[in-house]
C-alpha positions in Angstrom: 98.5 98.7 106.7 96.2 99.4 104.2 93.6 97.0 106.0 94.5 98.5 109.5 93.6 102.0 108.0 90.6 101.2 106.2 91.5 101.8 102.7 92.3 100.0 99.6 96.0 98.9 98.8 96.3 100.6 96.0 95.6 103.8 97.6 97.9 103.4 100.6 100.8 103.3 98.2 99.4 106.5 96.2 98.7 108.7 99.8 101.6 106.9 102.0 104.3 105.9 100.2 106.8 106.0 97.3 109.7 104.2 95.7 113.3 104.5 96.1 115.5 102.5 94.0 112.3 100.4 92.8 111.8 99.5 96.5 108.6 101.1 98.4 109.1 103.4 101.5 107.2 104.9 104.0 106.5 108.7 103.1 108.3 110.9 105.7 107.8 114.7 106.9 110.5 116.6 108.2 110.0 117.6 112.3 112.2 119.0 115.1 113.5 115.3 115.5 114.6 114.7 111.4 112.6 113.0 109.6 109.6 111.1 111.1 107.7 108.4 109.1 103.7 110.1 108.0 102.3 107.5 111.0 104.3 108.9 114.0 103.0 111.5 116.0 105.2 113.3 118.1 102.6 116.3 119.1 99.5 114.8 120.7 101.0 113.2 123.7 104.3 115.6 124.3 107.5 113.6 124.9 106.3 110.4 123.4 106.4 109.0 119.6 103.2 107.2 119.1 102.5 105.1 115.6 99.2 105.5 114.2 99.0 102.0 112.6 101.1 100.4 115.6 99.4 97.0 115.8 100.1 96.9 111.1 103.5 98.8 111.4 105.9 96.7 109.0 109.3 94.5 110.5 111.7 97.5 109.8 109.5 99.7 112.7 109.0 96.3 115.0 112.3 95.7 114.8 113.9 99.2 115.6 116.5 99.8 116.7 118.0 96.4 117.0 119.2 96.7 113.1 122.6 94.9 112.7 124.4 98.0 111.6 122.7 99.3 114.9 124.2 96.6 117.3 128.1 97.0 115.7 129.2 98.5 119.0 128.2 100.4 121.9 129.8 103.7 120.6 127.9 102.9 117.5 124.8 102.3 119.1 124.8 105.8 121.5 125.4 107.6 118.3 122.1 106.1 116.9 120.1 106.9 119.9 121.6 110.8 119.6 120.6 111.0 115.9 117.8 109.2 115.6 116.1 109.7 119.3 113.7 106.5 120.3 112.6 107.0 123.6 112.7 103.0 124.7 116.4 103.4 123.6 118.1 101.9 126.8 115.2 101.5 128.9 113.9 98.2 130.3 115.5 95.1 131.3 118.3 93.9 128.9 117.4 90.7 126.9 119.8 88.5 126.5 121.1 88.0 122.9 120.0 84.0 122.8 116.9 85.0 123.7 116.4 87.4 121.0 117.8 84.8 118.6 114.9 82.8 119.3 112.2 85.5 119.5 113.9 86.4 115.8 113.2 82.6 114.4 109.8 82.7 115.6 109.1 85.8 113.6 
């Protein structure tokens, strides 16, 4: 991510991250939608959430909202969708589980 921003790694951590329980976490700021990553932009394109480092986003972001804890049931999925709005949730075509597993193993 630092390279995508054109800055040194140390500067990236100092400016955009902090430690939580001994692990690095991206800085967040409070918005009307809850807490958003410092790289998430909801203002320049109303109705959309754009990542300013999309091509370099971490695995945590690439895999959202398909985290195991969000996939336990339809009820949980719907709760996550209400609590953490993601415009792409329930959009597009359904991807079969086996195809998801194959894609996951490739990365």
